[in-house]
DRENDO-1510 file (C-alpha; in Angstrom, 1 decimal, always signed):
<recs>
REC; n; res; u; v; w
REC; 1; MET; +72.8; +78.1; +200.8 .
REC; 2; ILE; +76.1; +79.3; +202.3 .
REC; 3; TYR; +77.3; +80.4; +198.9 .
REC; 4; PHE; +74.0; +82.3; +198.4 .
REC; 5; LEU; +74.5; +83.9; +201.8 .
REC; 6; ALA; +78.0; +85.0; +200.9 .
REC; 7; THR; +76.9; +86.3; +197.5 .
REC; 8; VAL; +73.9; +88.3; +198.9 .
REC; 9; ALA; +76.0; +89.8; +201.8 .
REC; 10; ALA; +78.7; +90.7; +199.3 .
REC; 11; ILE; +76.2; +92.9; +197.4 .
REC; 12; ALA; +76.9; +95.4; +200.2 .
REC; 13; GLY; +80.5; +95.4; +199.0 .
REC; 14; PHE; +79.4; +96.0; +195.4 .
REC; 15; LEU; +77.4; +99.0; +196.5 .
REC; 16; PHE; +80.3; +100.3; +198.5 .
REC; 17; GLY; +82.6; +99.9; +195.5 .
REC; 18; TYR; +80.1; +101.5; +193.1 .
REC; 19; ASP; +79.4; +104.5; +195.3 .
REC; 20; GLU; +83.2; +104.9; +195.9 .
REC; 21; GLY; +84.2; +104.6; +192.2 .
REC; 22; VAL; +81.3; +106.4; +190.5 .
REC; 23; ILE; +82.5; +109.8; +191.7 .
REC; 24; ALA; +85.7; +109.4; +189.7 .
REC; 25; VAL; +83.9; +109.1; +186.4 .
REC; 26; ALA; +80.9; +111.3; +187.2 .
REC; 27; GLY; +82.9; +114.0; +188.9 .
REC; 28; PRO; +84.1; +115.8; +185.7 .
REC; 29; LEU; +80.5; +115.7; +184.2 .
REC; 30; LEU; +79.1; +116.8; +187.5 .
REC; 31; GLU; +81.4; +119.9; +187.7 .
REC; 32; THR; +80.0; +121.1; +184.3 .
REC; 33; ASP; +76.6; +121.6; +186.1 .
REC; 34; PHE; +78.0; +122.4; +189.6 .
REC; 35; PRO; +81.5; +123.9; +189.5 .
REC; 36; MET; +83.4; +123.3; +192.8 .
REC; 37; SER; +86.6; +124.4; +194.5 .
REC; 38; PRO; +89.2; +121.8; +195.4 .
REC; 39; ALA; +88.1; +122.0; +199.0 .
REC; 40; VAL; +84.4; +121.5; +198.2 .
REC; 41; ARG; +85.2; +118.7; +195.7 .
REC; 42; GLY; +87.3; +117.0; +198.4 .
REC; 43; PHE; +84.6; +117.3; +201.0 .
REC; 44; MET; +81.8; +116.1; +198.6 .
REC; 45; THR; +84.0; +113.1; +197.7 .
REC; 46; ALA; +84.9; +112.5; +201.3 .
REC; 47; ALA; +81.2; +112.6; +202.4 .
REC; 48; VAL; +80.9; +108.9; +201.9 .
REC; 49; PRO; +83.7; +107.9; +204.3 .
REC; 50; LEU; +82.5; +110.6; +206.7 .
REC; 51; GLY; +79.0; +109.1; +206.8 .
REC; 52; ALA; +80.6; +105.6; +207.1 .
REC; 53; LEU; +82.7; +106.9; +210.0 .
REC; 54; CYS; +79.6; +108.1; +211.8 .
REC; 55; ALA; +77.9; +104.7; +211.2 .
REC; 56; ALA; +80.8; +102.8; +212.5 .
REC; 57; PHE; +80.3; +104.1; +216.0 .
REC; 58; PHE; +76.9; +102.4; +216.4 .
REC; 59; ALA; +76.9; +99.7; +213.7 .
REC; 60; GLY; +78.6; +97.0; +215.9 .
REC; 61; PRO; +76.6; +97.5; +219.1 .
REC; 62; VAL; +73.4; +97.6; +217.0 .
REC; 63; ALA; +74.4; +94.4; +215.1 .
REC; 64; ASP; +74.9; +92.8; +218.5 .
REC; 65; ARG; +71.5; +94.0; +219.7 .
REC; 66; LEU; +69.3; +93.4; +216.7 .
REC; 67; GLY; +71.2; +90.9; +214.7 .
REC; 68; ARG; +73.5; +91.0; +211.6 .
REC; 69; ARG; +70.8; +90.4; +209.1 .
REC; 70; ARG; +68.5; +93.3; +210.3 .
REC; 71; VAL; +71.4; +95.7; +210.2 .
REC; 72; LEU; +72.1; +94.7; +206.6 .
REC; 73; MET; +68.4; +95.2; +205.7 .
REC; 74; GLY; +68.5; +98.7; +207.1 .
REC; 75; ALA; +71.7; +99.4; +205.1 .
REC; 76; ALA; +70.0; +98.2; +201.9 .
REC; 77; ALA; +67.1; +100.6; +202.4 .
REC; 78; LEU; +69.6; +103.5; +202.9 .
REC; 79; PHE; +71.5; +102.5; +199.8 .
REC; 80; MET; +68.3; +102.9; +197.7 .
REC; 81; PHE; +67.3; +106.2; +199.3 .
REC; 82; GLY; +70.8; +107.7; +198.9 .
REC; 83; ALA; +71.1; +106.7; +195.3 .
REC; 84; LEU; +67.7; +108.1; +194.3 .
REC; 85; ILE; +68.5; +111.4; +196.1 .
REC; 86; ALA; +71.9; +111.8; +194.5 .
REC; 87; SER; +70.4; +111.3; +191.0 .
REC; 88; SER; +67.9; +114.1; +191.6 .
REC; 89; ILE; +69.9; +116.9; +193.2 .
REC; 90; THR; +69.5; +120.6; +192.4 .
REC; 91; ALA; +72.5; +121.9; +194.5 .
REC; 92; VAL; +75.8; +120.6; +195.7 .
REC; 93; TRP; +74.7; +120.5; +199.4 .
REC; 94; MET; +72.0; +117.9; +198.4 .
REC; 95; LEU; +74.7; +115.7; +196.8 .
REC; 96; ILE; +76.8; +116.0; +199.9 .
REC; 97; ALA; +73.8; +115.0; +202.0 .
REC; 98; ALA; +73.0; +112.1; +199.7 .
REC; 99; ARG; +76.6; +110.8; +199.9 .
REC; 100; LEU; +76.5; +111.1; +203.7 .
REC; 101; VAL; +73.4; +108.8; +203.6 .
REC; 102; LEU; +75.2; +106.4; +201.3 .
REC; 103; GLY; +78.2; +106.6; +203.7 .
REC; 104; VAL; +76.1; +105.6; +206.6 .
REC; 105; ALA; +74.8; +102.6; +204.6 .
REC; 106; ILE; +78.3; +101.6; +203.7 .
REC; 107; GLY; +79.5; +102.0; +207.3 .
REC; 108; MET; +76.7; +99.7; +208.6 .
REC; 109; ALA; +77.3; +97.1; +205.9 .
REC; 110; ALA; +81.1; +97.2; +206.3 .
REC; 111; VAL; +80.7; +96.0; +209.9 .
REC; 112; ALA; +77.7; +93.6; +209.5 .
REC; 113; ALA; +78.5; +91.9; +206.1 .
REC; 114; PRO; +81.9; +90.5; +206.9 .
REC; 115; LEU; +80.7; +89.5; +210.4 .
REC; 116; TYR; +77.6; +87.8; +209.0 .
REC; 117; ILE; +79.7; +85.8; +206.5 .
REC; 118; ALA; +82.4; +84.9; +209.0 .
REC; 119; GLU; +79.9; +83.7; +211.6 .
REC; 120; SER; +78.0; +81.6; +209.0 .
REC; 121; ALA; +80.9; +80.1; +206.9 .
REC; 122; PRO; +82.6; +76.7; +207.6 .
REC; 123; LEU; +86.1; +77.0; +208.9 .
REC; 124; ALA; +87.9; +75.7; +205.8 .
REC; 125; LYS; +86.3; +78.3; +203.6 .
REC; 126; ARG; +85.9; +81.2; +206.0 .
REC; 127; GLY; +88.8; +83.4; +204.7 .
REC; 128; GLY; +87.8; +83.0; +201.0 .
REC; 129; MET; +84.1; +83.6; +201.8 .
REC; 130; VAL; +84.7; +86.8; +203.8 .
REC; 131; SER; +86.9; +87.9; +200.9 .
REC; 132; THR; +83.9; +87.9; +198.7 .
REC; 133; TYR; +83.0; +91.2; +200.3 .
REC; 134; GLN; +86.3; +92.7; +199.2 .
REC; 135; LEU; +85.9; +91.1; +195.7 .
REC; 136; ALA; +82.4; +92.7; +195.5 .
REC; 137; ILE; +83.9; +96.1; +196.3 .
REC; 138; THR; +86.3; +95.7; +193.4 .
REC; 139; VAL; +83.5; +94.6; +191.1 .
REC; 140; GLY; +81.5; +97.6; +192.1 .
REC; 141; ILE; +84.4; +99.9; +191.4 .
REC; 142; LEU; +85.0; +98.3; +188.0 .
REC; 143; GLY; +81.2; +98.5; +187.3 .
REC; 144; SER; +81.2; +102.3; +188.1 .
REC; 145; TYR; +84.2; +102.9; +185.8 .
REC; 146; LEU; +82.5; +100.9; +183.0 .
REC; 147; THR; +79.3; +102.9; +183.5 .
REC; 148; GLY; +81.3; +106.0; +182.9 .
REC; 149; LEU; +82.6; +104.6; +179.6 .
REC; 150; VAL; +79.1; +103.5; +178.4 .
REC; 151; ILE; +77.0; +106.4; +179.6 .
REC; 152; SER; +77.9; +109.9; +178.3 .
REC; 153; GLY; +76.2; +113.2; +177.4 .
REC; 154; PRO; +74.9; +116.1; +179.4 .
REC; 155; HIS; +73.6; +115.3; +182.9 .
REC; 156; SER; +74.5; +111.6; +182.5 .
REC; 157; TRP; +75.9; +111.7; +186.0 .
REC; 158; ARG; +72.3; +111.6; +187.3 .
REC; 159; LEU; +71.8; +108.1; +185.7 .
REC; 160; MET; +75.2; +107.0; +187.0 .
REC; 161; PHE; +74.2; +107.8; +190.6 .
REC; 162; GLY; +70.6; +106.5; +190.2 .
REC; 163; LEU; +71.7; +103.1; +188.9 .
REC; 164; GLY; +73.0; +102.4; +192.5 .
REC; 165; ALA; +69.4; +101.8; +193.6 .
REC; 166; VAL; +69.1; +98.6; +191.5 .
REC; 167; PRO; +71.6; +96.4; +193.3 .
REC; 168; ALA; +70.3; +97.9; +196.6 .
REC; 169; LEU; +66.9; +96.5; +195.8 .
REC; 170; LEU; +68.4; +93.1; +194.9 .
REC; 171; PHE; +70.3; +93.2; +198.2 .
REC; 172; LEU; +67.2; +93.8; +200.3 .
REC; 173; ALA; +65.3; +91.0; +198.4 .
REC; 174; GLY; +68.1; +88.5; +198.8 .
REC; 175; LEU; +68.3; +89.1; +202.6 .
REC; 176; ALA; +64.6; +88.2; +202.9 .
REC; 177; PHE; +65.5; +84.6; +202.1 .
REC; 178; LEU; +68.4; +84.2; +204.5 .
REC; 179; PRO; +68.6; +83.1; +208.1 .
REC; 180; GLU; +70.2; +85.1; +210.9 .
REC; 181; SER; +73.8; +84.4; +211.9 .
REC; 182; PRO; +73.9; +81.1; +213.9 .
REC; 183; ARG; +76.6; +82.4; +216.3 .
REC; 184; TRP; +74.5; +85.5; +217.0 .
REC; 185; LEU; +71.5; +83.3; +217.8 .
REC; 186; ALA; +73.7; +81.1; +220.1 .
REC; 187; LEU; +74.9; +84.3; +221.8 .
REC; 188; LYS; +71.3; +85.3; +222.5 .
REC; 189; GLY; +70.6; +81.8; +224.0 .
REC; 190; ARG; +68.5; +80.7; +221.0 .
REC; 191; ALA; +70.3; +77.4; +220.4 .
REC; 192; ASP; +67.4; +75.7; +218.6 .
REC; 193; GLU; +67.1; +78.6; +216.1 .
REC; 194; ALA; +70.9; +78.5; +215.7 .
REC; 195; LYS; +70.7; +74.8; +214.8 .
REC; 196; ALA; +67.9; +75.4; +212.3 .
REC; 197; ALA; +69.9; +78.3; +210.7 .
REC; 198; LEU; +73.0; +76.1; +210.5 .
REC; 199; ARG; +71.2; +73.2; +208.9 .
REC; 200; ARG; +70.2; +75.5; +206.1 .
REC; 201; LEU; +73.8; +76.6; +205.6 .
REC; 202; ARG; +75.6; +73.3; +205.8 .
REC; 203; ASP; +75.9; +70.2; +203.6 .
REC; 204; HIS; +73.9; +67.1; +204.4 .
REC; 205; GLY; +75.7; +64.9; +207.0 .
REC; 206; TRP; +77.4; +67.8; +208.7 .
REC; 207; ASP; +77.6; +67.6; +212.5 .
REC; 208; VAL; +75.4; +70.6; +213.1 .
REC; 209; ASP; +74.8; +69.7; +216.8 .
REC; 210; GLY; +78.5; +69.6; +217.5 .
REC; 211; GLU; +79.2; +72.9; +215.9 .
REC; 212; VAL; +76.3; +74.6; +217.7 .
REC; 213; ASP; +77.3; +73.1; +221.0 .
REC; 214; GLU; +80.7; +74.7; +220.7 .
REC; 215; MET; +79.0; +78.0; +219.8 .
REC; 216; VAL; +76.8; +77.7; +222.9 .
REC; 217; ARG; +79.8; +76.9; +225.2 .
REC; 218; ALA; +81.6; +79.9; +223.9 .
REC; 219; ALA; +78.5; +82.1; +224.4 .
REC; 220; ARG; +78.1; +80.8; +228.0 .
REC; 221; ALA; +81.7; +81.5; +228.8 .
REC; 222; ASP; +81.2; +85.1; +227.6 .
REC; 223; ALA; +77.9; +85.6; +229.3 .
REC; 224; SER; +79.4; +87.2; +232.4 .
REC; 225; ALA; +82.1; +89.2; +230.5 .
REC; 226; ARG; +82.0; +92.9; +230.1 .
REC; 227; VAL; +80.7; +94.3; +226.8 .
REC; 228; GLY; +81.1; +97.7; +225.1 .
REC; 229; TYR; +84.0; +99.7; +223.9 .
REC; 230; ARG; +85.8; +100.0; +227.2 .
REC; 231; ALA; +86.0; +96.2; +227.4 .
REC; 232; LEU; +88.1; +96.3; +224.3 .
REC; 233; LEU; +90.9; +97.8; +226.4 .
REC; 234; ALA; +91.1; +94.7; +228.7 .
REC; 235; PRO; +94.6; +93.2; +228.6 .
REC; 236; THR; +93.5; +90.0; +226.9 .
REC; 237; VAL; +91.5; +91.8; +224.3 .
REC; 238; ARG; +93.7; +94.8; +223.5 .
REC; 239; PRO; +96.0; +92.8; +221.2 .
REC; 240; ALA; +93.0; +92.0; +218.9 .
REC; 241; LEU; +92.0; +95.7; +219.0 .
REC; 242; ILE; +95.6; +96.7; +218.0 .
REC; 243; VAL; +95.6; +94.2; +215.1 .
REC; 244; ALA; +92.2; +95.2; +213.7 .
REC; 245; VAL; +92.6; +99.0; +214.1 .
REC; 246; GLY; +96.2; +98.9; +212.9 .
REC; 247; LEU; +95.5; +97.0; +209.7 .
REC; 248; PHE; +92.8; +99.4; +208.7 .
REC; 249; PHE; +95.1; +102.4; +209.5 .
REC; 250; LEU; +97.7; +100.9; +207.2 .
REC; 251; GLN; +95.2; +99.9; +204.5 .
REC; 252; GLN; +93.9; +103.4; +204.2 .
REC; 253; LEU; +97.2; +105.2; +204.4 .
REC; 254; SER; +98.7; +102.9; +201.8 .
REC; 255; GLY; +97.0; +105.3; +199.4 .
REC; 256; ILE; +94.4; +103.1; +197.8 .
REC; 257; ASN; +91.5; +105.5; +197.9 .
REC; 258; ALA; +93.5; +108.3; +196.6 .
REC; 259; VAL; +94.0; +106.1; +193.5 .
REC; 260; ILE; +90.4; +104.9; +193.3 .
REC; 261; TYR; +88.7; +108.3; +193.8 .
REC; 262; TYR; +91.2; +110.4; +191.8 .
REC; 263; ALA; +92.5; +108.0; +189.1 .
REC; 264; PRO; +91.9; +110.4; +186.2 .
REC; 265; GLU; +93.6; +113.3; +188.0 .
REC; 266; ILE; +96.6; +111.1; +188.7 .
REC; 267; PHE; +96.9; +110.2; +185.1 .
REC; 268; SER; +96.6; +113.8; +184.1 .
REC; 269; HIS; +99.5; +114.7; +186.4 .
REC; 270; ALA; +101.5; +111.9; +185.0 .
REC; 271; GLY; +101.2; +113.4; +181.5 .
REC; 272; PHE; +98.1; +111.7; +180.0 .
REC; 273; ASN; +96.0; +114.7; +178.8 .
REC; 274; SER; +93.4; +112.7; +176.7 .
REC; 275; GLY; +90.2; +112.1; +178.5 .
REC; 276; ASP; +89.6; +108.8; +176.8 .
REC; 277; THR; +93.1; +107.6; +177.7 .
REC; 278; GLN; +92.4; +108.5; +181.4 .
REC; 279; VAL; +89.1; +106.6; +181.4 .
REC; 280; LEU; +90.6; +103.5; +179.8 .
REC; 281; ALA; +93.5; +103.6; +182.2 .
REC; 282; THR; +91.1; +103.9; +185.1 .
REC; 283; ILE; +89.1; +100.9; +183.8 .
REC; 284; GLY; +92.4; +99.0; +183.7 .
REC; 285; ILE; +92.9; +99.8; +187.4 .
REC; 286; GLY; +89.4; +98.5; +188.2 .
REC; 287; THR; +90.0; +95.3; +186.1 .
REC; 288; VAL; +93.3; +94.4; +187.8 .
REC; 289; ASN; +91.8; +95.2; +191.2 .
REC; 290; CYS; +89.0; +92.8; +190.5 .
REC; 291; LEU; +91.0; +89.9; +189.0 .
REC; 292; THR; +93.7; +90.0; +191.7 .
REC; 293; THR; +91.1; +89.9; +194.4 .
REC; 294; VAL; +89.8; +86.7; +192.9 .
REC; 295; LEU; +93.3; +85.3; +193.2 .
REC; 296; ALA; +93.5; +86.5; +196.8 .
REC; 297; MET; +90.3; +84.5; +197.6 .
REC; 298; PHE; +92.1; +81.3; +196.6 .
REC; 299; LEU; +95.3; +82.1; +198.4 .
REC; 300; ILE; +94.1; +83.4; +201.8 .
REC; 301; ASP; +93.1; +79.9; +203.1 .
REC; 302; ARG; +96.1; +78.3; +201.4 .
REC; 303; LEU; +99.1; +80.5; +202.0 .
REC; 304; GLY; +97.9; +82.2; +205.1 .
REC; 305; ARG; +97.2; +85.7; +206.3 .
REC; 306; ARG; +100.7; +86.8; +207.3 .
REC; 307; PRO; +102.7; +85.9; +204.2 .
REC; 308; LEU; +100.1; +87.6; +202.0 .
REC; 309; LEU; +100.2; +90.7; +204.1 .
REC; 310; VAL; +104.0; +91.0; +203.9 .
REC; 311; LEU; +103.9; +90.4; +200.1 .
REC; 312; GLY; +101.2; +93.1; +199.6 .
REC; 313; PHE; +102.9; +95.7; +201.8 .
REC; 314; VAL; +106.3; +95.2; +200.1 .
REC; 315; GLY; +104.8; +95.4; +196.6 .
REC; 316; ALA; +102.8; +98.5; +197.4 .
REC; 317; ALA; +105.8; +100.3; +198.9 .
REC; 318; ALA; +108.0; +99.5; +196.0 .
REC; 319; THR; +105.5; +100.6; +193.3 .
REC; 320; MET; +104.6; +103.8; +195.2 .
REC; 321; LEU; +108.3; +104.8; +195.4 .
REC; 322; LEU; +108.8; +104.0; +191.7 .
REC; 323; ILE; +105.7; +106.1; +190.7 .
REC; 324; ALA; +107.1; +109.0; +192.8 .
REC; 325; LEU; +110.4; +108.7; +190.9 .
REC; 326; ALA; +108.6; +108.5; +187.5 .
REC; 327; VAL; +106.6; +111.6; +188.2 .
REC; 328; THR; +109.8; +113.5; +189.4 .
REC; 329; LEU; +111.7; +112.5; +186.2 .
REC; 330; PRO; +109.0; +112.7; +183.4 .
REC; 331; SER; +111.6; +113.3; +180.7 .
REC; 332; VAL; +113.6; +110.2; +181.6 .
REC; 333; ILE; +110.8; +107.8; +182.5 .
REC; 334; PRO; +108.0; +107.3; +180.0 .
REC; 335; ALA; +104.4; +108.2; +181.1 .
REC; 336; TRP; +103.1; +104.7; +180.2 .
REC; 337; LEU; +105.3; +103.3; +182.9 .
REC; 338; VAL; +103.2; +105.1; +185.5 .
REC; 339; ILE; +100.1; +103.1; +184.3 .
REC; 340; ALA; +102.1; +99.8; +184.6 .
REC; 341; LEU; +103.3; +100.7; +188.1 .
REC; 342; LEU; +99.8; +101.8; +189.2 .
REC; 343; LEU; +98.5; +98.4; +188.0 .
REC; 344; LEU; +101.2; +96.6; +190.0 .
REC; 345; TYR; +100.3; +98.7; +193.0 .
REC; 346; ILE; +96.7; +97.8; +192.6 .
REC; 347; ALA; +97.6; +94.1; +192.3 .
REC; 348; SER; +99.8; +94.2; +195.5 .
REC; 349; PHE; +96.9; +95.9; +197.3 .
REC; 350; ALA; +94.1; +93.6; +196.1 .
REC; 351; ILE; +95.9; +90.4; +196.8 .
REC; 352; SER; +96.4; +91.2; +200.5 .
REC; 353; ILE; +96.0; +94.7; +201.9 .
REC; 354; GLY; +92.5; +95.0; +200.5 .
REC; 355; PRO; +90.7; +91.8; +201.7 .
REC; 356; LEU; +92.7; +90.8; +204.8 .
REC; 357; PRO; +91.8; +93.6; +207.2 .
REC; 358; HIS; +88.1; +92.7; +206.6 .
REC; 359; VAL; +88.9; +89.0; +207.2 .
REC; 360; MET; +91.1; +89.6; +210.3 .
REC; 361; MET; +88.6; +92.0; +212.0 .
REC; 362; SER; +85.9; +89.3; +211.7 .
REC; 363; GLU; +88.2; +86.7; +213.3 .
REC; 364; VAL; +90.2; +88.1; +216.2 .
REC; 365; PHE; +87.6; +89.4; +218.6 .
REC; 366; PRO; +85.8; +87.3; +221.2 .
REC; 367; LEU; +82.2; +86.6; +220.4 .
REC; 368; HIS; +80.7; +88.9; +223.0 .
REC; 369; LEU; +82.9; +91.8; +221.8 .
REC; 370; ARG; +82.8; +91.1; +218.0 .
REC; 371; GLY; +80.3; +93.9; +217.4 .
REC; 372; PRO; +82.1; +96.7; +219.3 .
REC; 373; GLY; +85.5; +95.4; +218.1 .
REC; 374; MET; +84.5; +95.5; +214.5 .
REC; 375; SER; +83.0; +98.9; +215.0 .
REC; 376; ALA; +86.3; +100.1; +216.4 .
REC; 377; ALA; +88.1; +98.7; +213.4 .
REC; 378; SER; +85.6; +100.4; +211.1 .
REC; 379; ILE; +86.1; +103.7; +212.9 .
REC; 380; SER; +89.8; +103.4; +212.0 .
REC; 381; ASN; +89.0; +102.4; +208.5 .
REC; 382; TRP; +86.6; +105.2; +207.7 .
REC; 383; GLY; +88.4; +107.9; +209.8 .
REC; 384; PHE; +91.6; +107.5; +207.8 .
REC; 385; ASN; +89.7; +106.9; +204.6 .
REC; 386; PHE; +88.1; +110.4; +205.1 .
REC; 387; LEU; +91.5; +111.9; +205.9 .
REC; 388; VAL; +93.1; +110.5; +202.7 .
REC; 389; VAL; +90.2; +111.4; +200.4 .
REC; 390; PHE; +89.8; +114.9; +201.8 .
REC; 391; ALA; +93.5; +115.7; +201.9 .
REC; 392; PHE; +94.6; +114.2; +198.6 .
REC; 393; PRO; +93.5; +117.0; +196.2 .
REC; 394; ILE; +95.0; +119.5; +198.6 .
REC; 395; LEU; +98.3; +117.6; +198.7 .
REC; 396; LEU; +98.2; +117.2; +194.9 .
REC; 397; ALA; +97.9; +121.0; +194.5 .
REC; 398; GLY; +100.6; +121.6; +197.2 .
REC; 399; PRO; +103.5; +119.3; +197.8 .
REC; 400; GLY; +102.6; +117.3; +194.7 .
REC; 401; LEU; +102.1; +113.7; +193.6 .
REC; 402; ALA; +105.7; +112.5; +194.1 .
REC; 403; PHE; +105.8; +113.6; +197.8 .
REC; 404; THR; +102.3; +112.2; +198.5 .
REC; 405; PHE; +103.1; +108.8; +197.0 .
REC; 406; SER; +106.5; +108.6; +198.8 .
REC; 407; LEU; +104.6; +109.2; +202.0 .
REC; 408; PHE; +102.3; +106.3; +201.2 .
REC; 409; ALA; +105.3; +104.1; +200.5 .
REC; 410; VAL; +106.9; +104.8; +203.9 .
REC; 411; ILE; +103.6; +103.8; +205.6 .
REC; 412; CYS; +103.5; +100.5; +203.6 .
REC; 413; LEU; +107.0; +99.7; +204.8 .
REC; 414; GLY; +105.7; +100.3; +208.3 .
REC; 415; GLY; +103.0; +97.7; +207.5 .
REC; 416; VAL; +105.6; +95.0; +207.0 .
REC; 417; VAL; +107.0; +95.7; +210.5 .
REC; 418; PHE; +103.6; +95.8; +212.0 .
REC; 419; THR; +102.7; +92.4; +210.4 .
REC; 420; MET; +105.8; +90.7; +211.7 .
REC; 421; LEU; +105.4; +92.0; +215.2 .
REC; 422; ARG; +101.6; +92.0; +215.8 .
REC; 423; VAL; +99.5; +90.0; +213.3 .
REC; 424; PRO; +98.7; +86.4; +214.2 .
REC; 425; GLU; +98.1; +83.6; +211.7 .
REC; 426; THR; +94.5; +82.7; +212.0 .
REC; 427; THR; +94.4; +80.3; +209.1 .
REC; 428; GLY; +93.1; +76.9; +210.1 .
REC; 429; HIS; +91.7; +77.9; +213.5 .
REC; 430; SER; +88.0; +78.1; +214.3 .
REC; 431; LEU; +86.6; +81.4; +215.7 .
REC; 432; GLU; +86.3; +79.6; +219.1 .
REC; 433; ALA; +89.9; +78.4; +219.0 .
REC; 434; ILE; +91.1; +81.9; +218.2 .
REC; 435; GLU; +89.1; +83.3; +221.2 .
REC; 436; GLN; +90.5; +80.6; +223.4 .
REC; 437; HIS; +94.0; +81.5; +222.5 .
REC; 438; LEU; +93.3; +85.2; +223.1 .
REC; 439; GLN; +91.7; +84.7; +226.5 .
REC; 440; SER; +94.7; +82.5; +227.6 .
REC; 441; GLY; +96.8; +85.6; +227.9 .
REC; 442; LYS; +99.4; +84.3; +225.4 .
REC; 443; PRO; +100.7; +86.8; +222.8 .
REC; 444; LEU; +98.2; +87.0; +220.0 .
REC; 445; VAL; +101.0; +87.0; +217.4 .
REC; 446; ALA; +102.1; +83.6; +218.8 .
REC; 447; LEU; +99.1; +82.1; +217.1 .
REC; 448; ARG; +100.4; +80.1; +214.2 .
REC; 449; ARG; +99.0; +78.0; +211.5 .
REC; 450; GLU; +98.2; +74.6; +213.0 .
REC; 451; VAL; +95.2; +73.0; +211.3 .
REC; 452; HIS; +95.2; +69.9; +213.5 .
REC; 453; VAL; +94.7; +72.1; +216.6 .
REC; 454; SER; +91.4; +73.4; +215.2 .
REC; 455; ILE; +90.2; +69.9; +214.3 .
REC; 456; THR; +91.1; +68.6; +217.8 .
REC; 457; VAL; +89.4; +71.4; +219.6 .
REC; 458; THR; +86.2; +71.5; +217.6 .
REC; 459; GLY; +85.6; +67.8; +217.1 .
REC; 460; TYR; +83.3; +68.2; +214.1 .
REC; 461; ARG; +83.8; +67.8; +210.4 .
REC; 462; HIS; +85.2; +70.9; +208.4 .
</recs>
């Protein structure tokens, strides 16, 4: 059942990826019917992260109040509504409104889905299972690119947008068969329901009573603690806030969404003028993104969070700098090398910078502040996502691709420094053990991979 839960919750990621990527292939067809200036195109594209940014302010507190599952069900309904409206527009403002609705759905799901998976998964598989959300994003992006290859003709963008309603319906149906998060139930004092939910999610013979007892102890310890956004600034919690917000800042300013949303334009600036070549190269990006994320799922709980982050930031910085050089010297460096470098960049991102911020934000906050904390992290995520997506076509028309990618590279190098100085190693620690370390007042970055500590503290089988 836990695998079914992770799969259903990850459909939110698929919808996120599909609605993010479809504009790259539908955009040129859309502009045949609705011509747009670069500023309008940028705002229309950026309407999704803008809607998600608005949702991020309330998604965490609402998930704490109503439960993770109910928030996801609300997001599923909005996904369906937004997709159907986008497919039937008669003016650009209607598409902007539809993409704002889709953005709100994505923003709600981006908080609730990783949280729902993390709070339900067993310790030894938590990192990989939370990463199914990021994997689903990459599958959704690839699916949208393939849709652009298969579907063609006048007004075909309407069908591309409308197809997003199908996985939304499956998402809503799947949630109907799943229990609420056991840790949320424990937080609300519903220990018996938490045990019933956990029994559905664990193998036969698992010490469900012991695991729920630990959840209840953590919930009781948090019962008198302050909640809300202001509590995130408390000295013991602030390091977690810095890690979660900082990782999403670095993720978005690494340039990933500039590549995802505007891949065809990037290839055009690199010298590929054939539309078919641009589409095939874009599909190559989606394929590498997906396959490398699968690899990341196996490595996260084996190599650890910190080594993967350093590897990803170094790889992303190097490839961005080389792409900037290739664009600056088109007569010296062949255009096909830009495709190869972009694929290496995507691989560097997907193996670490993509999934790990979602994993880390679901791990580092105390139980009673997990909702507001993940909302704060999502605000960082979507705020900088909106900034990059809106500004990229303007930067492309102004300073140019080389300057923009060089800027992304410098930020990625900053990510290496941030990881070394701030990011803890949460691999092998239960959520309760991470909270205990945080509340002890010790530096969060001092948390290191010690599997035996987690087993000693919890006392139940992993």
